[in-house]
ChimeraX commands (.cxc) that place a marker at each C-alpha (Angstrom):
marker #1 position 23.49,-14.66,-4.57 radius 0.5
marker #1 position 23.74,-12.60,-1.37 radius 0.5
marker #1 position 20.59,-10.01,-0.18 radius 0.5
marker #1 position 22.53,-7.41,-0.42 radius 0.5
marker #1 position 23.03,-8.46,-4.17 radius 0.5
marker #1 position 19.38,-9.45,-4.30 radius 0.5
marker #1 position 18.68,-5.76,-3.37 radius 0.5
marker #1 position 20.55,-4.31,-5.65 radius 0.5
marker #1 position 18.94,-5.95,-8.16 radius 0.5
marker #1 position 15.69,-3.92,-7.44 radius 0.5
marker #1 position 17.09,-1.02,-6.79 radius 0.5
marker #1 position 16.34,1.91,-9.33 radius 0.5
marker #1 position 18.56,4.68,-7.72 radius 0.5
marker #1 position 20.01,6.58,-10.47 radius 0.5
marker #1 position 17.28,5.97,-13.01 radius 0.5
marker #1 position 14.12,8.29,-14.00 radius 0.5
marker #1 position 10.89,6.96,-14.74 radius 0.5
marker #1 position 8.00,8.50,-16.54 radius 0.5
marker #1 position 4.45,7.10,-15.38 radius 0.5
marker #1 position 1.49,8.12,-17.23 radius 0.5
marker #1 position -1.95,8.31,-15.65 radius 0.5
marker #1 position 0.09,8.42,-12.23 radius 0.5
marker #1 position -2.68,10.53,-9.96 radius 0.5
marker #1 position -4.37,7.64,-8.89 radius 0.5
marker #1 position -4.69,3.89,-8.87 radius 0.5
marker #1 position -2.19,1.42,-10.62 radius 0.5
marker #1 position -0.18,4.67,-11.52 radius 0.5
marker #1 position 0.21,6.14,-8.58 radius 0.5
marker #1 position 0.92,2.81,-6.80 radius 0.5
marker #1 position 3.67,2.42,-9.33 radius 0.5
marker #1 position 5.34,5.84,-9.06 radius 0.5
marker #1 position 4.82,5.41,-5.43 radius 0.5
marker #1 position 7.04,2.15,-5.39 radius 0.5
marker #1 position 9.44,3.48,-7.87 radius 0.5
marker #1 position 10.40,6.36,-5.65 radius 0.5
marker #1 position 10.35,3.80,-2.73 radius 0.5
marker #1 position 13.01,2.00,-4.62 radius 0.5
marker #1 position 15.25,5.33,-5.58 radius 0.5
marker #1 position 14.02,6.50,-8.76 radius 0.5
marker #1 position 13.21,10.07,-9.91 radius 0.5
marker #1 position 9.65,9.96,-10.69 radius 0.5
marker #1 position 7.22,12.07,-13.10 radius 0.5
marker #1 position 3.77,11.53,-12.43 radius 0.5
marker #1 position 1.94,12.41,-15.42 radius 0.5
marker #1 position -1.93,12.88,-15.94 radius 0.5
marker #1 position -4.46,15.49,-17.12 radius 0.5
marker #1 position -5.70,16.86,-14.12 radius 0.5
marker #1 position -3.40,19.65,-12.34 radius 0.5
marker #1 position -5.19,19.45,-9.03 radius 0.5
marker #1 position -5.31,15.93,-8.55 radius 0.5
marker #1 position -1.98,15.24,-9.68 radius 0.5
marker #1 position -0.59,17.73,-7.14 radius 0.5
marker #1 position -1.95,15.60,-4.26 radius 0.5
marker #1 position -0.79,12.68,-5.65 radius 0.5
marker #1 position 2.78,14.50,-5.83 radius 0.5
marker #1 position 2.17,15.83,-2.05 radius 0.5
marker #1 position 1.96,12.23,-0.63 radius 0.5
marker #1 position 5.16,11.15,-2.30 radius 0.5
marker #1 position 7.16,14.10,-1.36 radius 0.5
marker #1 position 6.06,14.04,2.20 radius 0.5
marker #1 position 7.68,10.66,2.52 radius 0.5
marker #1 position 10.96,12.84,1.35 radius 0.5
marker #1 position 11.12,10.86,-2.10 radius 0.5
marker #1 position 12.32,12.39,-5.70 radius 0.5
marker #1 position 9.17,13.05,-7.48 radius 0.5
marker #1 position 7.75,15.76,-9.70 radius 0.5
marker #1 position 4.25,16.26,-11.46 radius 0.5
marker #1 position 3.82,16.90,-15.36 radius 0.5
marker #1 position 0.07,17.56,-15.94 radius 0.5
marker #1 position -0.54,17.15,-19.73 radius 0.5
marker #1 position -3.08,14.77,-21.58 radius 0.5
marker #1 position -0.97,11.70,-22.59 radius 0.5
marker #1 position -3.96,10.37,-24.35 radius 0.5
marker #1 position -3.20,13.30,-27.17 radius 0.5
marker #1 position -0.39,11.60,-29.33 radius 0.5
marker #1 position 0.22,14.87,-31.22 radius 0.5
marker #1 position 1.58,15.76,-27.84 radius 0.5
marker #1 position 3.94,12.94,-26.85 radius 0.5
marker #1 position 6.74,14.22,-28.14 radius 0.5
marker #1 position 6.70,17.33,-26.40 radius 0.5
marker #1 position 5.64,15.08,-23.16 radius 0.5
marker #1 position 8.58,13.09,-23.58 radius 0.5
marker #1 position 10.84,16.17,-24.06 radius 0.5
marker #1 position 9.70,17.79,-20.57 radius 0.5
marker #1 position 9.83,14.94,-18.66 radius 0.5
marker #1 position 14.03,14.25,-19.82 radius 0.5
marker #1 position 14.52,17.98,-18.94 radius 0.5
marker #1 position 13.28,17.52,-15.36 radius 0.5
marker #1 position 16.15,15.21,-14.17 radius 0.5
marker #1 position 18.27,15.28,-17.38 radius 0.5
marker #1 position 17.28,12.23,-18.98 radius 0.5
marker #1 position 14.62,9.20,-18.98 radius 0.5
marker #1 position 15.01,5.52,-18.05 radius 0.5
marker #1 position 12.06,4.37,-17.80 radius 0.5
marker #1 position 8.41,4.87,-19.37 radius 0.5
marker #1 position 5.21,3.13,-17.51 radius 0.5
marker #1 position 2.24,3.49,-20.63 radius 0.5
marker #1 position -0.48,3.34,-18.02 radius 0.5
marker #1 position -3.05,6.06,-18.95 radius 0.5
marker #1 position -6.20,4.27,-20.70 radius 0.5
marker #1 position -9.75,4.97,-21.57 radius 0.5
marker #1 position -13.14,3.52,-21.72 radius 0.5
marker #1 position -15.87,5.45,-22.32 radius 0.5
marker #1 position -18.45,2.93,-22.67 radius 0.5
marker #1 position -19.63,-0.43,-21.23 radius 0.5
marker #1 position -21.76,-2.46,-22.78 radius 0.5
marker #1 position -22.10,-4.28,-26.26 radius 0.5
marker #1 position -19.72,-3.56,-28.76 radius 0.5
marker #1 position -22.11,-2.40,-31.48 radius 0.5
marker #1 position -23.38,0.54,-29.06 radius 0.5
marker #1 position -19.30,2.06,-29.85 radius 0.5
marker #1 position -19.93,4.82,-32.26 radius 0.5
marker #1 position -16.94,6.08,-34.20 radius 0.5
marker #1 position -15.93,8.50,-32.00 radius 0.5
marker #1 position -15.65,6.53,-29.12 radius 0.5
marker #1 position -13.76,3.62,-31.48 radius 0.5
marker #1 position -11.46,6.53,-32.20 radius 0.5
marker #1 position -10.70,7.76,-28.66 radius 0.5
marker #1 position -10.08,4.00,-26.86 radius 0.5
marker #1 position -7.59,3.20,-29.55 radius 0.5
marker #1 position -5.93,7.16,-29.78 radius 0.5
marker #1 position -5.72,6.94,-25.96 radius 0.5
marker #1 position -5.22,2.74,-25.07 radius 0.5
marker #1 position -2.85,2.05,-28.41 radius 0.5
marker #1 position -1.43,5.18,-30.67 radius 0.5
marker #1 position -0.48,7.31,-27.57 radius 0.5
marker #1 position 1.69,4.58,-25.84 radius 0.5
marker #1 position 3.22,3.95,-29.60 radius 0.5
marker #1 position 4.07,7.62,-29.84 radius 0.5
marker #1 position 5.36,8.16,-25.99 radius 0.5
marker #1 position 7.75,4.97,-26.50 radius 0.5
marker #1 position 8.74,6.32,-30.16 radius 0.5
marker #1 position 9.49,9.78,-28.84 radius 0.5
marker #1 position 11.24,7.81,-25.42 radius 0.5
marker #1 position 13.43,5.98,-27.39 radius 0.5
marker #1 position 16.53,8.76,-28.46 radius 0.5
marker #1 position 16.68,9.61,-24.76 radius 0.5
marker #1 position 16.65,5.76,-23.45 radius 0.5
marker #1 position 19.65,5.48,-26.30 radius 0.5
marker #1 position 21.73,8.43,-24.76 radius 0.5
marker #1 position 21.51,6.49,-21.48 radius 0.5
marker #1 position 22.38,3.24,-22.80 radius 0.5
marker #1 position 19.44,1.40,-22.55 radius 0.5
marker #1 position 16.06,1.74,-20.91 radius 0.5
marker #1 position 12.76,0.06,-20.30 radius 0.5
marker #1 position 8.86,0.65,-21.37 radius 0.5
marker #1 position 6.03,-0.87,-19.75 radius 0.5
marker #1 position 2.66,-1.44,-21.35 radius 0.5
marker #1 position 0.06,-1.47,-18.91 radius 0.5
marker #1 position -2.39,-4.39,-21.00 radius 0.5
marker #1 position -5.37,-6.07,-19.80 radius 0.5
marker #1 position -6.71,-9.54,-19.14 radius 0.5
marker #1 position -9.03,-8.42,-21.58 radius 0.5
marker #1 position -6.02,-8.09,-24.17 radius 0.5
marker #1 position -6.15,-11.93,-23.74 radius 0.5
marker #1 position -9.37,-12.43,-23.34 radius 0.5
marker #1 position -12.05,-10.42,-24.18 radius 0.5
marker #1 position -14.77,-9.64,-21.45 radius 0.5
marker #1 position -18.69,-8.94,-21.78 radius 0.5
marker #1 position -18.77,-5.09,-22.21 radius 0.5
marker #1 position -15.35,-4.14,-22.49 radius 0.5
marker #1 position -15.31,-5.06,-26.22 radius 0.5
marker #1 position -13.23,-2.26,-27.96 radius 0.5
marker #1 position -11.31,-1.73,-24.85 radius 0.5
marker #1 position -10.02,-5.27,-25.33 radius 0.5
marker #1 position -9.71,-4.82,-28.90 radius 0.5
marker #1 position -7.11,-2.06,-28.13 radius 0.5
marker #1 position -5.18,-3.87,-25.52 radius 0.5
marker #1 position -4.81,-6.88,-27.78 radius 0.5
marker #1 position -3.06,-4.55,-29.87 radius 0.5
marker #1 position -1.10,-3.04,-27.52 radius 0.5
marker #1 position 0.03,-6.77,-26.69 radius 0.5
marker #1 position 1.37,-6.90,-29.66 radius 0.5
marker #1 position 2.97,-3.59,-30.20 radius 0.5
marker #1 position 4.84,-4.66,-27.23 radius 0.5
marker #1 position 6.59,-7.59,-29.41 radius 0.5
marker #1 position 7.28,-5.55,-32.47 radius 0.5
marker #1 position 8.93,-3.10,-30.25 radius 0.5
marker #1 position 10.63,-5.37,-28.08 radius 0.5
marker #1 position 12.24,-7.10,-31.36 radius 0.5
marker #1 position 13.23,-4.10,-33.19 radius 0.5
marker #1 position 14.74,-2.44,-30.43 radius 0.5
marker #1 position 16.46,-4.78,-28.64 radius 0.5
marker #1 position 19.37,-4.12,-29.98 radius 0.5
marker #1 position 19.35,-0.93,-28.64 radius 0.5
marker #1 position 19.38,-2.36,-25.02 radius 0.5
marker #1 position 15.59,-1.09,-24.32 radius 0.5
marker #1 position 13.00,-4.01,-23.11 radius 0.5
marker #1 position 9.67,-3.67,-23.65 radius 0.5
marker #1 position 7.14,-5.65,-21.55 radius 0.5
marker #1 position 3.66,-5.82,-20.67 radius 0.5
marker #1 position 1.53,-6.17,-17.77 radius 0.5
marker #1 position -1.88,-7.68,-17.72 radius 0.5
marker #1 position -3.71,-6.89,-14.66 radius 0.5
marker #1 position -6.91,-8.84,-14.04 radius 0.5
marker #1 position -9.68,-7.31,-11.51 radius 0.5
marker #1 position -8.04,-4.75,-9.35 radius 0.5
marker #1 position -9.86,-2.55,-6.99 radius 0.5
marker #1 position -9.26,1.18,-8.53 radius 0.5
marker #1 position -11.77,3.92,-9.73 radius 0.5
marker #1 position -11.26,2.97,-13.29 radius 0.5
marker #1 position -12.72,-0.44,-12.77 radius 0.5
marker #1 position -15.45,0.17,-10.25 radius 0.5
marker #1 position -17.79,-0.44,-13.01 radius 0.5
marker #1 position -17.07,-4.35,-12.41 radius 0.5
marker #1 position -16.13,-4.59,-8.64 radius 0.5
marker #1 position -19.09,-1.89,-7.64 radius 0.5
marker #1 position -21.10,-4.72,-9.33 radius 0.5
marker #1 position -21.68,-7.57,-7.05 radius 0.5
marker #1 position -22.72,-10.05,-9.38 radius 0.5
marker #1 position -19.84,-9.46,-11.83 radius 0.5
marker #1 position -17.49,-9.41,-9.05 radius 0.5
marker #1 position -18.67,-12.54,-7.78 radius 0.5
marker #1 position -18.59,-14.23,-11.25 radius 0.5
marker #1 position -15.12,-12.98,-11.69 radius 0.5
marker #1 position -13.82,-14.53,-8.48 radius 0.5
marker #1 position -15.59,-18.05,-8.72 radius 0.5
marker #1 position -13.07,-18.32,-11.61 radius 0.5
marker #1 position -10.22,-17.03,-9.44 radius 0.5
marker #1 position -7.99,-19.73,-7.68 radius 0.5
marker #1 position -6.83,-16.57,-5.12 radius 0.5
marker #1 position -10.30,-15.45,-4.12 radius 0.5
marker #1 position -10.19,-12.04,-3.48 radius 0.5
marker #1 position -9.99,-8.44,-5.40 radius 0.5
marker #1 position -6.72,-7.58,-6.83 radius 0.5
marker #1 position -4.88,-4.61,-4.60 radius 0.5
marker #1 position -2.86,-2.08,-6.56 radius 0.5
marker #1 position 0.64,-2.84,-5.07 radius 0.5
marker #1 position -0.10,-6.50,-6.81 radius 0.5
marker #1 position 0.45,-4.65,-9.99 radius 0.5
marker #1 position 3.19,-2.08,-8.40 radius 0.5
marker #1 position 5.30,-4.98,-7.46 radius 0.5
marker #1 position 5.41,-6.41,-11.17 radius 0.5
marker #1 position 6.25,-2.98,-12.56 radius 0.5
marker #1 position 9.36,-2.57,-9.99 radius 0.5
marker #1 position 10.42,-6.29,-11.47 radius 0.5
marker #1 position 10.26,-4.82,-15.01 radius 0.5
marker #1 position 11.73,-1.80,-14.21 radius 0.5
marker #1 position 14.90,-3.22,-12.63 radius 0.5
marker #1 position 18.20,-4.93,-13.36 radius 0.5
marker #1 position 16.37,-8.27,-12.34 radius 0.5
marker #1 position 14.25,-8.09,-15.61 radius 0.5
marker #1 position 17.27,-6.94,-17.51 radius 0.5
marker #1 position 16.95,-10.32,-19.86 radius 0.5
marker #1 position 13.56,-9.95,-20.44 radius 0.5
marker #1 position 11.61,-8.49,-22.94 radius 0.5
marker #1 position 8.68,-9.11,-25.69 radius 0.5
marker #1 position 6.89,-10.68,-22.37 radius 0.5
marker #1 position 3.14,-10.49,-21.04 radius 0.5
marker #1 position 3.09,-10.84,-17.61 radius 0.5
marker #1 position -0.20,-11.50,-15.92 radius 0.5
marker #1 position -1.30,-10.39,-12.36 radius 0.5
marker #1 position -5.04,-11.91,-11.93 radius 0.5
marker #1 position -5.25,-14.16,-9.23 radius 0.5
marker #1 position -5.04,-16.77,-12.00 radius 0.5
marker #1 position -8.57,-15.78,-13.62 radius 0.5
marker #1 position -6.93,-17.02,-16.80 radius 0.5
marker #1 position -5.21,-20.10,-15.81 radius 0.5
marker link #1:1,2 radius 0.2
marker link #1:2,3 radius 0.2
marker link #1:3,4 radius 0.2
marker link #1:4,5 radius 0.2
marker link #1:5,6 radius 0.2
marker link #1:6,7 radius 0.2
marker link #1:7,8 radius 0.2
marker link #1:8,9 radius 0.2
marker link #1:9,10 radius 0.2
marker link #1:10,11 radius 0.2
marker link #1:11,12 radius 0.2
marker link #1:12,13 radius 0.2
marker link #1:13,14 radius 0.2
marker link #1:14,15 radius 0.2
marker link #1:15,16 radius 0.2
marker link #1:16,17 radius 0.2
marker link #1:17,18 radius 0.2
marker link #1:18,19 radius 0.2
marker link #1:19,20 radius 0.2
marker link #1:20,21 radius 0.2
marker link #1:21,22 radius 0.2
marker link #1:22,23 radius 0.2
marker link #1:23,24 radius 0.2
marker link #1:24,25 radius 0.2
marker link #1:25,26 radius 0.2
marker link #1:26,27 radius 0.2
marker link #1:27,28 radius 0.2
marker link #1:28,29 radius 0.2
marker link #1:29,30 radius 0.2
marker link #1:30,31 radius 0.2
marker link #1:31,32 radius 0.2
marker link #1:32,33 radius 0.2
marker link #1:33,34 radius 0.2
marker link #1:34,35 radius 0.2
marker link #1:35,36 radius 0.2
marker link #1:36,37 radius 0.2
marker link #1:37,38 radius 0.2
marker link #1:38,39 radius 0.2
marker link #1:39,40 radius 0.2
marker link #1:40,41 radius 0.2
marker link #1:41,42 radius 0.2
marker link #1:42,43 radius 0.2
marker link #1:43,44 radius 0.2
marker link #1:44,45 radius 0.2
marker link #1:45,46 radius 0.2
marker link #1:46,47 radius 0.2
marker link #1:47,48 radius 0.2
marker link #1:48,49 radius 0.2
marker link #1:49,50 radius 0.2
marker link #1:50,51 radius 0.2
marker link #1:51,52 radius 0.2
marker link #1:52,53 radius 0.2
marker link #1:53,54 radius 0.2
marker link #1:54,55 radius 0.2
marker link #1:55,56 radius 0.2
marker link #1:56,57 radius 0.2
marker link #1:57,58 radius 0.2
marker link #1:58,59 radius 0.2
marker link #1:59,60 radius 0.2
marker link #1:60,61 radius 0.2
marker link #1:61,62 radius 0.2
marker link #1:62,63 radius 0.2
marker link #1:63,64 radius 0.2
marker link #1:64,65 radius 0.2
marker link #1:65,66 radius 0.2
marker link #1:66,67 radius 0.2
marker link #1:67,68 radius 0.2
marker link #1:68,69 radius 0.2
marker link #1:69,70 radius 0.2
marker link #1:70,71 radius 0.2
marker link #1:71,72 radius 0.2
marker link #1:72,73 radius 0.2
marker link #1:73,74 radius 0.2
marker link #1:74,75 radius 0.2
marker link #1:75,76 radius 0.2
marker link #1:76,77 radius 0.2
marker link #1:77,78 radius 0.2
marker link #1:78,79 radius 0.2
marker link #1:79,80 radius 0.2
marker link #1:80,81 radius 0.2
marker link #1:81,82 radius 0.2
marker link #1:82,83 radius 0.2
marker link #1:83,84 radius 0.2
marker link #1:84,85 radius 0.2
marker link #1:85,86 radius 0.2
marker link #1:86,87 radius 0.2
marker link #1:87,88 radius 0.2
marker link #1:88,89 radius 0.2
marker link #1:89,90 radius 0.2
marker link #1:90,91 radius 0.2
marker link #1:91,92 radius 0.2
marker link #1:92,93 radius 0.2
marker link #1:93,94 radius 0.2
marker link #1:94,95 radius 0.2
marker link #1:95,96 radius 0.2
marker link #1:96,97 radius 0.2
marker link #1:97,98 radius 0.2
marker link #1:98,99 radius 0.2
marker link #1:99,100 radius 0.2
marker link #1:100,101 radius 0.2
marker link #1:101,102 radius 0.2
marker link #1:102,103 radius 0.2
marker link #1:103,104 radius 0.2
marker link #1:104,105 radius 0.2
marker link #1:105,106 radius 0.2
marker link #1:106,107 radius 0.2
marker link #1:107,108 radius 0.2
marker link #1:108,109 radius 0.2
marker link #1:109,110 radius 0.2
marker link #1:110,111 radius 0.2
marker link #1:111,112 radius 0.2
marker link #1:112,113 radius 0.2
marker link #1:113,114 radius 0.2
marker link #1:114,115 radius 0.2
marker link #1:115,116 radius 0.2
marker link #1:116,117 radius 0.2
marker link #1:117,118 radius 0.2
marker link #1:118,119 radius 0.2
marker link #1:119,120 radius 0.2
marker link #1:120,121 radius 0.2
marker link #1:121,122 radius 0.2
marker link #1:122,123 radius 0.2
marker link #1:123,124 radius 0.2
marker link #1:124,125 radius 0.2
marker link #1:125,126 radius 0.2
marker link #1:126,127 radius 0.2
marker link #1:127,128 radius 0.2
marker link #1:128,129 radius 0.2
marker link #1:129,130 radius 0.2
marker link #1:130,131 radius 0.2
marker link #1:131,132 radius 0.2
marker link #1:132,133 radius 0.2
marker link #1:133,134 radius 0.2
marker link #1:134,135 radius 0.2
marker link #1:135,136 radius 0.2
marker link #1:136,137 radius 0.2
marker link #1:137,138 radius 0.2
marker link #1:138,139 radius 0.2
marker link #1:139,140 radius 0.2
marker link #1:140,141 radius 0.2
marker link #1:141,142 radius 0.2
marker link #1:142,143 radius 0.2
marker link #1:143,144 radius 0.2
marker link #1:144,145 radius 0.2
marker link #1:145,146 radius 0.2
marker link #1:146,147 radius 0.2
marker link #1:147,148 radius 0.2
marker link #1:148,149 radius 0.2
marker link #1:149,150 radius 0.2
marker link #1:150,151 radius 0.2
marker link #1:151,152 radius 0.2
marker link #1:152,153 radius 0.2
marker link #1:153,154 radius 0.2
marker link #1:154,155 radius 0.2
marker link #1:155,156 radius 0.2
marker link #1:156,157 radius 0.2
marker link #1:157,158 radius 0.2
marker link #1:158,159 radius 0.2
marker link #1:159,160 radius 0.2
marker link #1:160,161 radius 0.2
marker link #1:161,162 radius 0.2
marker link #1:162,163 radius 0.2
marker link #1:163,164 radius 0.2
marker link #1:164,165 radius 0.2
marker link #1:165,166 radius 0.2
marker link #1:166,167 radius 0.2
marker link #1:167,168 radius 0.2
marker link #1:168,169 radius 0.2
marker link #1:169,170 radius 0.2
marker link #1:170,171 radius 0.2
marker link #1:171,172 radius 0.2
marker link #1:172,173 radius 0.2
marker link #1:173,174 radius 0.2
marker link #1:174,175 radius 0.2
marker link #1:175,176 radius 0.2
marker link #1:176,177 radius 0.2
marker link #1:177,178 radius 0.2
marker link #1:178,179 radius 0.2
marker link #1:179,180 radius 0.2
marker link #1:180,181 radius 0.2
marker link #1:181,182 radius 0.2
marker link #1:182,183 radius 0.2
marker link #1:183,184 radius 0.2
marker link #1:184,185 radius 0.2
marker link #1:185,186 radius 0.2
marker link #1:186,187 radius 0.2
marker link #1:187,188 radius 0.2
marker link #1:188,189 radius 0.2
marker link #1:189,190 radius 0.2
marker link #1:190,191 radius 0.2
marker link #1:191,192 radius 0.2
marker link #1:192,193 radius 0.2
marker link #1:193,194 radius 0.2
marker link #1:194,195 radius 0.2
marker link #1:195,196 radius 0.2
marker link #1:196,197 radius 0.2
marker link #1:197,198 radius 0.2
marker link #1:198,199 radius 0.2
marker link #1:199,200 radius 0.2
marker link #1:200,201 radius 0.2
marker link #1:201,202 radius 0.2
marker link #1:202,203 radius 0.2
marker link #1:203,204 radius 0.2
marker link #1:204,205 radius 0.2
marker link #1:205,206 radius 0.2
marker link #1:206,207 radius 0.2
marker link #1:207,208 radius 0.2
marker link #1:208,209 radius 0.2
marker link #1:209,210 radius 0.2
marker link #1:210,211 radius 0.2
marker link #1:211,212 radius 0.2
marker link #1:212,213 radius 0.2
marker link #1:213,214 radius 0.2
marker link #1:214,215 radius 0.2
marker link #1:215,216 radius 0.2
marker link #1:216,217 radius 0.2
marker link #1:217,218 radius 0.2
marker link #1:218,219 radius 0.2
marker link #1:219,220 radius 0.2
marker link #1:220,221 radius 0.2
marker link #1:221,222 radius 0.2
marker link #1:222,223 radius 0.2
marker link #1:223,224 radius 0.2
marker link #1:224,225 radius 0.2
marker link #1:225,226 radius 0.2
marker link #1:226,227 radius 0.2
marker link #1:227,228 radius 0.2
marker link #1:228,229 radius 0.2
marker link #1:229,230 radius 0.2
marker link #1:230,231 radius 0.2
marker link #1:231,232 radius 0.2
marker link #1:232,233 radius 0.2
marker link #1:233,234 radius 0.2
marker link #1:234,235 radius 0.2
marker link #1:235,236 radius 0.2
marker link #1:236,237 radius 0.2
marker link #1:237,238 radius 0.2
marker link #1:238,239 radius 0.2
marker link #1:239,240 radius 0.2
marker link #1:240,241 radius 0.2
marker link #1:241,242 radius 0.2
marker link #1:242,243 radius 0.2
marker link #1:243,244 radius 0.2
marker link #1:244,245 radius 0.2
marker link #1:245,246 radius 0.2
marker link #1:246,247 radius 0.2
marker link #1:247,248 radius 0.2
marker link #1:248,249 radius 0.2
marker link #1:249,250 radius 0.2
marker link #1:250,251 radius 0.2
marker link #1:251,252 radius 0.2
marker link #1:252,253 radius 0.2
marker link #1:253,254 radius 0.2
marker link #1:254,255 radius 0.2
marker link #1:255,256 radius 0.2
marker link #1:256,257 radius 0.2
marker link #1:257,258 radius 0.2
view
């Protein structure tokens, strides 16, 4: 395969992508990488001001992107979010379910019914409803890509992240279910399990020196992950290079779970 052909395989020109939780962290990094690969990118997050600042950085590069402030964690709003996103560029090819919640850090018994419900709603139910709403738009385009952002906690629960880990394990199962049922539509569904990545969301882990050193001692690659380490995997899964890949889980953790 020529270098030009390889480059084309990772191109997202002509595709439209919606990334939830895209105002910062991993979601923003994915939006930036997708836009640089030629995609029309729609950044979604709850806070308009923070989202606008994130959008400005992408637009300043001369890239195609728009903001869609809405709470992706409200599963009842999923159809409206997808419809508005699809209307922005005339369709939808890629959905990245990145928005997540974890309002508690500590022993699992501290999780109240309200906390349990919130975690499951944002991390599992909302991605399911968004995927369902996106499917008809992808069918109209002859196929599409759904990427669910799980966690290494979904494969091996971490102390202090019990219910969060449960939600992410369920998301891995949902990924396989959708991949099997929607493969005939040429819709691929895959999951990414980030390890310790330096973002605001994971600051409770990496800002604790004892916790971070404990995790790094178990990693063959002795550093904390960067946002672009995850964005690169997300680019592969959204591109034609991954057109025969579905129902798979990709762990990007420096070898922590190896």
